[in-house]
N, C-alpha and C positions, 0 to 999 in steps of 0.2 A: 481144421479144414483150412487146406492152401487153395484162393477162388487164382485161378489163373484164368484170361481170358482166351477165347476163340475166335477164328473168322469167322465173318460170317456165312462161306461156305462152307465150314462144315458145320456148323449151325444148323445149314439147312439141309444138309447129307443125313446129319443124327433123323432130325425130324422125318423126313422120307422113309428112312430105312424101319425107323420103329414105330411113328406113329400108326402105322394100319395092325400090326406085331401085337402092339399093345394096347390099341385101345378100337381095333375094326376102320379107321380112321383113313383113307387114301390121298394124299394129297399130290397131283404130278410137279414138282418141284423139278425144273431144269434148270442146271447150273454148273459152269465153269471158271475156270479156275486161271488162270494168267500170268506167269510170271515172265522173269527174263529168260528164264530157262524150254519155254512152251513153245514145242512146236505145234504151228495154227494149222500144217495142213493135216497131221495125225489127230489134234485133238478134233477139226472138222468130220472128219473119219469119223471119227467117238463119239463125234453128237452132233448128229446133220442135221438138227433143226437151227444150229447157229450160219445155214448158209440159206435158210429156206423166211426163217421169219426177221420180225423186225424187231432190236435189240438196247437192254438199258446198261451201259456199264459204268463201272463205278469203280474206286478207290475201294479195298481192303486190307483197312492197316489197321483197326483198331482204335478208329473215333468217327466220331459222330461229326452232323452239319456239316452234309456232305454236300449236298442240294444247295446249302445256304451260302456254300465255300466255291461252287462254280466247279466240285468236280464229280457232275454226273453225267451222262451224256445220253438223254431219249429218242424212242425213235429211228434208231441207227439202223445199218443195215452191216458188214459183216467187215466190210473191203473200211465207212467208216467208223466203224469197233477196232480196226486194226493199228489210225491215223490218229484215233484220239490218245489209244494206250501207248503209241509212241511217242508222241507228242509231250509225253508225264509219266513214261517209264522211267525212275532212277530220281525224276523233277525233285528237285528239294522243299515242299510245302510248309508252311505255319500255322498251326490247329491250336487253337485254346493256350499261345504260350510254348507248345510245343513245336520246332521245326527237326527234321527229317523229309528222307530221300523216301516216292513212295514204292513198293518194290512189291504188289498185289491188287492183283484187279479181280472183281468178280463181273462175268454176264453172266443174264439173264433177259427171259423173253421179252418185250414190251406189254405188257395187261395194263392196258385203259381200263377204267375204272373212274364209279360216281363219288363211291362214300369210303372212306380207310376210319378205321378201328386203330385201339392203342389197347395190347394187351402185352402185362408183365407178370413175372412171377421173383421172388427174393426170399431164397432164406436166413435167419437166423440162428438164431442160439435156441432159441423156446420153437421156433413154426417156419413158418411159409407164410407173405403175403401175395397175397394177390390183387393188383389192378388193373381198373377194363375201362374205359371211356370210348364210346361211338364219336369224339371227335379228335381222332389221331391225328398221326402226321407230323410236317416240318413246324405247324404252331400245335405242336402238340404244349410244351410248355405256356402260349397263354392264354390256354381253355386245362390249364390241371384243374380246375375249382369244377370240373365237369367227371375231373376222375374218379372215380369209388374205387373205395380198398377194405377188400378181408383179410380177417388173422387165420390159420390153419395149424394151432397146434400142432406140436412135432407127434402125441399120438391120436390125435383129432383125424376128420373126417371129411372131405370137404364135397358135406351135402348139397340136396338140389336146393333147401331152404336158404344154403349163404349164396350159391349161387346164382339166385332170383334176387337178391341185394347188388349183384352188379348189374342184372340183361334190365334193368325193372322198367326203364324207359327205353328199351327197344321196341320197334312194330311187331305187332305177331307173326307176323310171318316169318321173321330170322332168328327170332326170337329163339325158338328149336336148339335150330343147325348151330348158332352164339355159344348155348350151355354148353352142346354136346362138345363142341370143341375147347372149347375153358378146360372139363373136365377131362380130354386128353392129356391136355400138353400139357395140365399138373397130372396128371399122373404119368407120363416118360421124363418133368424135371425132377424127380423122386427117380424115378426107374434108374440114369443114366445118372447119377447126382451131377445134375446142373444145381448152381450155388444165384445163379440170376439167365432170365430167362427177357427178351421186350421183345416185341412187335410192333416199331412203331415204324409203318404201318401197316395192317391186314387189312384184307380187303373182302367180299364175292366173286365170284368166276362162276359163273352160271350156280347162283346160288349155293355156294360152297366155300367157305373159309382158306384165303391166299395167303402168306406174308409174303410182306413184297421185300420190307427191311429187316434184320434184324438181328439180336448182340444175344454171344450165347458167354456164361463163365462155369468152367466144370470145379467140380474137388478135385484136383489131382494126386490127393491123399488116395482115392479109391480106383486108381487107376489099375491096381492089381488087380480088381472084380471087374473090371470095365473095360479093359483091353480089347477083348471079342469085340464088344460093342460097341465099344470109340472108333474103332479101327483104326487107321493111321492117322490118326492125332498127330496136333502141332500148336503147341504152345509160343507164339510168339513174346519178341520179347515188347514191350509197349511201346507206343508211335514215339521214334526221335530218340531211344535207348538203339545205342550201339555197342555190341562187345570191341573190346579192346581184344588184341591177341593174347596177353593174359588172361584176361576173364575167359577165353574162349578154352585156353587150355587147361586151367580149373571145369570149366566147364566140360567139356569131355571126359576127363578124369572121374568126371563125378556120374557122368554115365555108366560110367564104367563098372562103380563100386556100388556094391550093397550098402555101403558106408554114404555120409550127408557131405558134401563137401562145395564150400559157397564161398564165392569171393568179386565183388565190387569194389571198381575204381573213385571213390567220395574228390579223391582230387589228388592230381600226380606230386603233386610240391608240398603236400601235410606232412608234420609233423610228427602227425600219434598217430600209427600204428595198430593194428590190431590181429590175431591169431589164435582167437579162443572157441572152446570146446560144450556144444550146447545153444540149441537155435534162442532163450531163454536168456541166458547169459549172455550170447552175441548182443540181445537189445541191449540190458540192461549197460553192458559197456558203452555203447555208440553212443546210447541217449545219457547217461551220466557227463559225458565229455560235452555233448551237446546244452546240459543244463550249466555244469559251468561257465559256459562260456565263450568254446572252443572248439565246436563244431565245426569250423572256417576250415579249422588244423587236423580236423582228422581225415586220414590218406584212404579208408578201404573200412567197407562192411565185412568181414568177413566168419564162416564159420564149418568147425566139422564137430559133426557125431556118427552114433554111429558102431565107433569101433573101428573105425579106420586100418589098415594093417601099415605097417612102417614103412612099406615102401612107397607109399600111397599119401604119410604125412610129410613124408621127405621130399616129394616132389610138391609137394602141398606145399610145404613153406621158404624153399624154393623158388618162389614164386612169388611168397610175398616180400622176402627176404630185399629182391630181386626190387622192389618196387620201393620199398621203404628206403634202399640206399641208394637209388637212386640221386645222379645230378648232386654230390655233395656242396652245399653252399657257406661250410662250416661252423654253420647253426644247429646246437642241440637238436636230437629226435628222440622220441621214443618209440618203443616197443609192445605192446602188453600181449604176454603168452597167457590164457588164464581161463577160467571158466568156470562155474560152480562145483558142487560136488558131485559127485558120477555116480550112479546107480548100477552100472555095469564093465565099464567104460575101463581096463588100467590104465594108469595116469603113469606108471611108470614106462607104458610099452612103448603109447603114442609119444611120450616123451626121447622116446628114443631116435625117430625119427627128425623129431627139430631139433635133436640135439647132433647128431648128425647133419643138418643142415647148418645149423650155427657155426663148425666148426670148420664143413663149407668155407663161409663165408667170410671168414674174422679180417680179412683184410678188408670186406666193405663194408664192416659193421662198424669199423674202429677207423675207417673212412669219412663216414657218412655223421661220428659222433653217436650211436645209435647209444642209451642206455634199455635196457630192460627191467621188463615188471613181469616178473612169474608169481600168478596163485593162483593154486588148482585144490582139489580135495577128490574125495571118491578111492575106489580099489588102489591098493597101492602107492598112496601117493606122497608118504612118506618117500621113497626110494626115488619113485621119482623127483622128490625134490631135492633130494639129497644130491641124483646126477646133476641134477640144474645150475646145486651149490657148486660141485668140482668141475662143471664145464665156465666157470666162472672165473676160477681163480685156474686152470688153465688158459684160457685167452686173452686172458686180463681186459672182458670188456664190462666196466660197471651191465651190476645185474643183481638186483633184489632177490629172494625168493620167500613164501610166506603160502602157508599152508590157508585153509577155510577160520582159522580164530582171524583172519584179515577178511575184512570183506570185499567186497567187488569193488567198492565204489570209490572203496579207499585206497587201494592203488590207481586209479582214472587219477584221483586228484596231483599223488605224487607224482605221477609222469609228466603231469602237466604244473605242476610246480618243478621239474628237472628243464623243460622245456624255457620257460621265461624267466630260469634264475639266471645273474648274470653269468659269462663266458671264466 
């Protein structure tokens, strides 16, 4: 399961679209998303309520505490909303130690209310936890002792008795509506493969639950069965994270292939770089470098899997090598080309793309004093390792090759010893 955050706009869109179909509850959620590319005139034509109602505007950037940070505009008309956004669009803000530009806003009708409730559903390995409080809002953390929680095992049911423990202290006149709402939200949570859903707060409008602020995360590995339900969903980067040109290139390459190609620059000046097959192995390599005290020298996180084609591996390897060899400073660097023991990927076939890239970048590798460490196992790995050894002899670059008899953590240690040894 891969938990991916989605914008508040999309969380509310999914709630509005599916709650009635799944549980017979209609919520008149109206919201609009505004970014740099938004045509205001066109938006008002499609959402005429923007011109007639008092509005709320806030950043939709995957961070909380927007009210406490002075980033929420309340009870505004459309002109005031436009001015609010104009003054803040693209402006850098710092939230929770992360700094980045505000690039998306959500605009909604202003909903006067007297009471705020809290609701969250969170999935974990064994089931789901549902939490509820009648003291929601921006002070929820100060009132956390009033939050009630229940756990529903994966094969269990959300029964009236279980729900009763959540809403026991509610007045009788609202208890039924809120019980019905919590059950409906849980049904939607499971059906759409949410991994996290929080409404803080939701309120009652004409006696019916209405979410004011909402956060959501989806299991993106379930996209294959939910693409129609989710619609045009976006998985934004975490706030403060902006892709470099090289990361964007790999991301676009990953979008076009059935394989998996991941690449994140951690330290452009790092001296240990990785090109690792398999998600689990890539984490082991990165964690080992950190555990040995050299996290600051780790240049990147990289992972390829799913049997990518030779040309895809070639393009992928070119990018990593370009980053690993940029701005040579005379000090040794290490490139770890590794992985665990593949189940079905032809090791020799994927190595062909890497070998082509290493040949192309021979001059860069030598100028940057790159030492290469290869460790791999799996189908046809002997042929792949033989080709790597031959390459090392041909291009005269320090290149050590190991099979599954050598541990992944072992070659990480060798790489560190290499870059820390005297020249």
